[in-house]
Structure formats: C-alpha cells, structure tokens
N, C-alpha and C positions, 0 to 999 in steps of 0.2 A: 644445657641449663641456662635459664634466663638470668640476665643481670638485673638484680633488684636494687641497684645503687640508688635510683631515683626514689624508691620507696623508703630509703633510709635518710633522706634529706629532710630538714625542717627549717622553718624560718625562725632565726634567733636574732630579732631586730628590736629596736627601741619601740616603745608603745606608740610613737607617732607614726610608725610605718605600718602598712597594711599587712595582715597575716593572710596566708593562703587558706583556701577553704579546707575544712576538715574532710578527711577521707571517710567514706561510709562503708562499714563492713556488716552486711546483713547476716544475722545468725540463722543458720539452717535448722536450728532447734525449733523454730516456728514455721518452717516450710512444711509442705505436704510430702510425706515420705513416699507416697505412691507415685509421685511425679517429681522426684527430687532433682533429677538432671534438668528437666524443663524449668523448674522453679529457679535453679541457679542461672540458667541461660537467660531467663526473663529479667532477673535483677541486674545481670551484667549488661544486657541491652538497654536497660532503663537508667543506668548511671552508677551502679555500685562500683566500688574501687577494689575491695577485698571480699572474700567469703570467710565468715567466721564459723569454726567448727568446734563445738563443745563436746569434749569427751568426759563422761562421768562414770565413776565406778561403783556407786551405791554405798561407798564407805566414807570417802572424804566429804562427799555431799550426798544428801538423801534422794538420789535419782540415779538412774542407769541409762546411759545413752550411747553415743556414737564411738566406734572404734576405727582403727586404721583402714579397714576395708572400705569405709565410706570415703575416706580421702583418696584411696586408690581408684574407686569408682568415679569420683568427680574430676580427678586430674586430667583425663582426656577430654572432659566436657567443657572446661573453662581455662582461659589463660590468666584469670585473675589470681592474685595472691591468695593462697590457702593458709589461713591464720588459725592454727590449731591450739586450743586452750585445754590443757590437761588438768581436769579437776579430779585427780586420782591420788591415792596414797602411794608414796615411793614411785614417782613418775619415771625414774631412771629405767624402770623395767620396760617401759613402752616407747621410749625415745627412738630406738632403732627402727621399730615397725612403722611409726608415723613418718620418719624421715624417708624410709624406703618407699612408702606409699605415695610420696610427692608433696609433703608439707613444705611450705616456704618459711613459715615462722612456727616454732613450737614454744609455747609459754607454760611455765610450771609455777605452782604456788610455793612461796617460801614456807608456808604453814604445813606443806605436805611432805617435806623431806628434811632430815637433819643435815643433809649435805647439799645445800643449794648451789654452792660453787661447783661441786663435782657434776651436778645435774646440768648446769649451764655449759660446762666444758664438754660434756657428752653431746649436747645438742650441736655445738660448734664443730666438734669432731666429725659429725655427720654431714657437714657442709650446709647446715640450716641456720637461719637467724634465730637467736636465742632471746626469749622474753621471760621476765619474772613478774609474778602476779601477787598482789596483796588484797586481802579481804577488807571489808569496811572497818573492822575493828583492829586492823594491823597498821602500825605507824610506818612512815617512810624510813625511820631509823633502822627497822628490821632488815632492810635491803641495802643500806648505805654502803656496805662492804663490797657489793657486787655491781653497783651502778656503772662502774667503768667497764664492766664486762658485757653488758647487755645491749641488744639492739632495740628492745621494746620493754616498756614498763606498762603493765595493765593494772589499772586501778578499778577494783570492783565497786560499782555504785549501787549495788544491791547485794544481799547475801546470796552466795552462789548456790545453784541447785535447780532452780525453776525459772522459766520465763514469765513475763507479765507482771513483775513486781514494780513497786513504786521507787523512784529515784531517791537516793539519800543525799541531799545537797551538801551535807558536811564533808563528804568524801572529796569534794573539790578543793578543800584546803590542802589535801595531799597533792593534788595536781599542781597547784600553785607552788608548793614547796619543791616539787620535782622540776618545774620550769626554772625556778631560781637556782637550784643545784646544777642543772644542765648548763646554764649560762655561766655560773661561777666557776665550775670545774672543767668546762669544755667537753662535757660528755656528748654522745651522739644519739642517744636513744630517742625513739618516738614514744609519745605518751598516748595510751589508749584507755578508754573507759567502756565499761560493759554493764548494762542493766538500767532499765527505766528510761532509756533515751527516746525522746520524741521531739517534735518541732519546738516545744517550749524549753525543755531541759537542755536541748542542744545549744540554745543560746547561752545558757550558763556555762556549758562545757567550752564553747568557743571563747567566751570571755576569760575563762581560767587558763586557757592555753592548750587544750586537748588537740592532738593531731589526728587521731583515728577514733571514730565513734561506732561501737557495735550496737545494732538495733535489730531486734527480732520481730516481735509481734507488731510493733509500729509500722514496719515495712511490709511484712508478709500478710498481715490482716487488713491492710489498707484497701479501700476501694480504688484509690489511685496510687499505685506503688511509685510511679515516677515522681509524683508530687511529694510523697513522703520522703523519698531519698533527697530530692531537691531542697526540701525544707531543712534538712540537717546540713547539707553542704552550704547552704546560704545563710546559716544561723548567724 
C-alpha cells in the first residue's frame, strides 16, 4: 500500500509566506466512459494530482452514477490518489466495497447519515483516509464535532448531483472558517472544493485557502487539458 503522508500535508503559514499550489482532482464524471482508462491516464500525464470519483445513488442526489467497480477498474490504471465522493444515503453500506476496490480517500456527506462519526470510523477501520462533505446550505458547525477525526473536508461549491453548474462564491466563507479552525485547533485535514471550478474561480479558491480543487467539465471539455489543469494549479 502506498504511503500517502505527503498527500495529507498542508501549508499552515502566515499570510506573508507563499502557499503551495492547489492540487487538481479531475472528476471522471465529465470523462468519456467509452475510453475512461485512457482519459485518466491522459490527465495524469498532463499534471493531475488526484482522480475524483463521484458515486451517486439517485436518492441522496437526483442522479445515478459510479460504483466501486469503476474504482476497481481504475486502480491498476493509475498511481494517482483515488478520491471517492459518496453522494448516497446511508453511505456506511458501501464503505467496505469502495475500500476493497482501491480507494485512497472516501468522503461521506454529513447530511446523508445520522451517524457521521460511525461512518468516519468505518472508513478508517478499512485503512482508508476519511473525508466529510457539506452541501452549500450546510454550515461548518454541522461537522465541528468530527473535524479532529477527518483527513479531508470537502466543501460543495455547487448543489451536488450534476456537473457543469455555476460556482457559488458564498461557500468560500466556509473554507475560510475551516482554515481558521485548522490553525486554531491544530487539525490536520485538507480542504477540498467541488463544483464550478475553472481558471477564474480557482483564484478565489486559492485565496480562501483551498488545498484540493475538483474540476470536471473545465478539464475534460477543454481544448487544451494541460492548460486547464495548469490554470488551476497556478491560480
């Protein structure tokens, strides 16, 4: 098993010091499923840091997408971090399957389970890094009790369910709050955003303190994929 210690580091410095570039996690929701392996290899070669995998059950969100079989198929294809975002009701049901398939991170919505702490413990018990997700309308206070437990906090910057939506700038207030809490409490989580990320909104994300930016259509629909990835990294 790979050691992802470096993936869990973040720069927690004064504003006068330079932050590291954001990691870019292309979402395969916008990839071509007829050539999915090749599309993943392509973004890896062109500078992607992680691969973001959206699992949707048609209940928690109004869409039906990827399952653990996709993770299992991609694991031999890439050495990049496989970042699995479970947009499903009662995600505890699926954690073992995604872990067995080769996920490096599994993130679950606080809105999707009445037992978020148990779900996070279940992820860690599988030897996988645990993430918690909040929707645009959910405050940081909803996850304050588990911030000491998580490796990743994913802030949705659109309403989950479909790609290609417009970025909600007010969600960055939550990123700033999470950055402040991390510094104040000595927490170790990375902060990720998902939805509407492009070359311009990436600048707002970087200024707020985002560590990992998920981008789907902006990367996979670009005429120049490398330029799209670079524009986020260099924001």
